[in-house]
C-alpha positions in Angstrom: 27.3 9.8 -29.0 26.5 11.0 -25.4 26.5 8.4 -22.7 23.2 7.6 -21.0 23.4 8.7 -17.4 23.1 5.8 -14.9 19.9 5.6 -13.0 20.4 6.7 -9.3 20.9 3.6 -7.2 18.3 4.8 -4.7 15.4 4.3 -7.3 13.5 1.1 -6.8 10.5 1.6 -9.1 10.4 3.8 -12.2 7.1 4.6 -14.0 7.2 6.4 -17.3 4.3 7.5 -19.6 1.9 5.1 -18.1 -1.5 5.1 -19.9 -4.6 2.9 -19.2 -7.6 3.0 -21.5 -10.8 1.0 -20.8 -13.8 1.1 -23.1 -12.4 4.2 -24.8 -12.1 6.1 -21.5 -8.7 7.3 -20.4 -8.3 6.0 -16.8 -4.7 7.1 -16.5 -2.7 9.4 -18.8 1.0 9.9 -18.9 1.7 9.0 -15.3 5.4 9.4 -14.3 6.8 8.8 -10.9 9.8 7.2 -9.0 9.7 5.3 -5.8 12.9 5.3 -3.7 14.5 2.5 -1.6 13.5 2.7 2.0 10.7 5.2 1.5 7.1 5.3 2.4 5.6 6.7 -0.8 1.9 7.6 -0.7 -0.5 8.0 -3.6 -3.5 10.2 -3.0 -6.4 11.5 -5.1 -10.2 11.8 -5.2 -12.4 8.8 -5.7 -12.3 7.5 -9.3 -8.9 9.2 -9.9 -7.2 5.9 -11.0 -5.3 5.1 -7.8 -6.3 1.4 -7.7 -5.8 1.1 -11.4 -2.3 2.4 -11.0 -1.6 -0.3 -8.3 -3.1 -3.0 -10.4 -0.9 -1.9 -13.4 2.2 -2.1 -11.2 1.3 -5.6 -10.1 0.7 -6.7 -13.7 -3.1 -7.0 -13.3 -4.1 -4.2 -15.7 -3.3 -3.8 -19.4 -1.4 -0.6 -20.0 1.1 1.2 -22.2 4.3 2.9 -21.0 7.0 1.6 -18.8 7.0 0.1 -15.3 10.5 -0.8 -14.3 11.7 -2.3 -11.1 15.4 -2.0 -10.2 15.7 -4.7 -7.5 18.8 -5.2 -5.5 18.0 -8.5 -3.9 15.3 -11.1 -4.3 12.9 -9.1 -6.5 9.9 -10.0 -4.4 6.7 -7.8 -4.3 4.3 -8.0 -1.3 0.7 -6.8 -2.1 -2.3 -6.1 0.1 -5.4 -5.3 -2.0 -8.0 -2.8 -1.0 -10.7 -5.5 -1.0 -10.4 -9.3 -0.5 -13.3 -11.4 -1.4 -13.8 -13.5 1.8 -16.9 -15.3 3.1 -16.8 -14.4 6.8 -19.2 -17.2 7.6 -16.6 -19.8 6.7 -15.2 -21.3 9.9 -11.5 -20.8 9.0 -8.9 -19.7 11.6 -6.1 -17.3 11.1 -3.7 -20.3 11.3 -5.5 -22.0 8.5 -5.7 -18.8 6.4 -1.9 -18.2 6.6 -1.2 -21.8 5.7 -3.5 -21.5 2.6 -2.2 -18.1 1.5 1.5 -19.1 1.7 1.2 -21.9 -0.8 4.9 -21.5 -1.8 6.0 -22.2 1.8 6.1 -26.0 2.5 4.1 -25.8 5.8 2.3 -29.0 4.9 5.6 -30.9 5.2 6.0 -30.0 8.8 4.4 -31.3 11.9 1.5 -29.4 13.4 3.7 -28.0 16.2 6.3 -26.8 13.7 3.6 -25.3 11.5 2.1 -23.4 14.5 5.5 -22.0 15.5 6.2 -20.8 11.9 2.7 -19.2 11.6 3.2 -17.4 14.9 6.6 -16.1 13.7 4.9 -14.7 10.6 2.1 -13.1 12.5 4.5 -11.7 15.2 5.9 -9.2 12.6 2.5 -7.4 12.6 1.8 -8.0 16.3 -0.9 -10.5 15.4 0.4 -13.8 16.9 -2.3 -13.7 19.5 -4.9 -14.0 16.7 -3.6 -17.4 15.6 -6.6 -19.4 16.8 -9.3 -16.8 16.1 -11.8 -17.2 13.3 -11.1 -14.9 10.4 -14.8 -13.8 10.4 -14.5 -12.6 14.0 -11.6 -10.2 13.4 -12.0 -6.5 13.5 -11.1 -4.4 10.5 -7.7 -3.6 11.9 -6.9 -7.2 12.9 -7.9 -8.4 9.5 -5.6 -5.9 7.7 -2.7 -6.9 10.0 -3.2 -10.6 9.1 -3.2 -9.7 5.4 -0.1 -7.7 5.8 1.6 -10.5 7.6 1.1 -12.9 4.8 2.3 -10.3 2.3 5.6 -10.1 4.1 6.5 -13.7 3.5 8.8 -14.3 1.7 10.3 -10.9 2.7 9.6 -8.5 -0.3 11.8 -5.7 -1.5 8.7 -3.5 -2.0 5.3 -3.6 -0.3 2.3 -2.4 -2.2 -0.7 -1.4 0.0 -4.1 -0.3 -1.5 -6.0 1.7 1.2 -4.3 -0.3 4.1 -6.5 1.5 6.7 -9.8 1.1 5.0 -12.6 -0.2 7.3 -10.3 0.3 10.3 -11.3 2.3 13.4 -9.2 5.1 14.8 -7.2 2.9 17.2 -6.6 0.3 14.4 -5.5 3.0 12.0 -2.9 4.4 14.5 -1.6 0.9 15.2 -1.2 0.3 11.4 0.6 3.6 11.0 3.0 2.7 13.8 3.5 -0.7 12.2 4.4 0.7 8.8 6.9 3.1 10.4 8.5 0.2 12.2 8.7 -1.9 9.1 10.5 0.9 7.4 12.9 1.6 10.3 13.7 -2.0 11.4 13.5 -3.9 8.1 14.2 -1.1 5.6 11.0 -1.8 3.7 10.1 0.3 0.7 6.3 0.9 0.9 4.0 2.3 -1.9 0.6 2.9 -0.5 -2.7 4.4 -1.6 -4.4 6.4 1.1 -7.2 8.8 1.7 -6.5 10.1 5.2 -4.4 13.0 4.3 -3.3 13.9 7.8 -1.9 10.4 8.5 -0.1 10.4 5.1 1.5 13.7 5.9 2.7 12.2 9.2 4.3 9.0 7.9 5.1 9.5 4.1 8.5 10.4 2.8 7.0 11.4 -0.6 3.5 11.9 -2.0 2.2 11.6 -5.5 -1.3 13.0 -6.2 -3.2 11.3 -9.0 -6.3 12.5 -10.9 -6.0 10.5 -14.0 -2.6 12.0 -14.4 0.0 13.2 -11.9 -1.1 16.5 -10.3 1.6 16.7 -7.6 4.8 14.8 -6.8 6.9 15.9 -3.9 7.5 16.2 -0.2 4.6 15.9 2.2 5.7 19.2 3.7 4.6 20.9 0.5 1.0 19.8 1.3 0.7 21.4 4.7 -1.4 24.2 3.1 -5.0 23.0 3.1 -5.8 25.2 0.1 -3.3 23.5 -2.0 -4.5 20.0 -1.0 -8.1 21.0 -1.7 -7.1 22.1 -5.2 -5.5 18.7 -5.9 -8.8 17.1 -5.0 -10.8 19.5 -7.1 -12.6 21.0 -4.1 -13.5 24.6 -3.5 -11.4 26.6 -1.1 -11.7 25.4 2.5 -12.6 27.9 5.2 -9.8 29.4 7.3 -8.5 27.0 9.9 -9.7 23.9 8.1 -7.1 21.1 7.9 -6.3 17.9 6.3 -8.7 16.0 8.5 -11.6 18.0 7.1 -10.5 17.1 3.6 -10.4 13.5 4.4 -14.0 13.6 5.5 -15.0 15.2 2.2 -13.1 12.7 0.0 -13.6 9.4 1.7 
């Protein structure tokens, strides 16, 4: 009987024949993909393609068939930042209070206020957000809010970080800051990052691998293979773009 080949040690997440059906509608069909250790792996696709459904399936929040297998090396922790977080911006809660509430498994309540404050600032410092400690959550910009959410997702330190549209509702400056932050997390901490994105140009700039989803996988490979705007347009089901049009134009059409 032939021996089963060992899975390469650089694979962190393996998805095989993933299917999601809701109300008789096939949301995802036969999705297959691998996420490597230490990679920024981007998921792209048109609106309604099933990208968020895929992320929810990975986190265990969506019934599905098929196999989702993590091959952890260390603590097996998963950090997750959703696309949307239901939050009443009129509630007078500070960033400090928010971090304490979100990190319920961390015994901050056993510490004195000074010790709590020091720990919360350490958590926020990873995403360059320590200066926001005393700000009201409702007063944060889109970029500041996303960095605070990312900070809480990094404690305890995860082996893989899942981000659903991390730059949504973020201005140009905030998006660039977030992009630099993800690259730093990968370089300095070796984070593996699986992210859903719609800004194709930014994805091509930072991703190690890209998977395009439109109910099923329509592309899986190097970002360099998507430098051709015509090929990207085809993945999104768009008509051919005029000569000279680039990924930035596509982003505007698919946002």
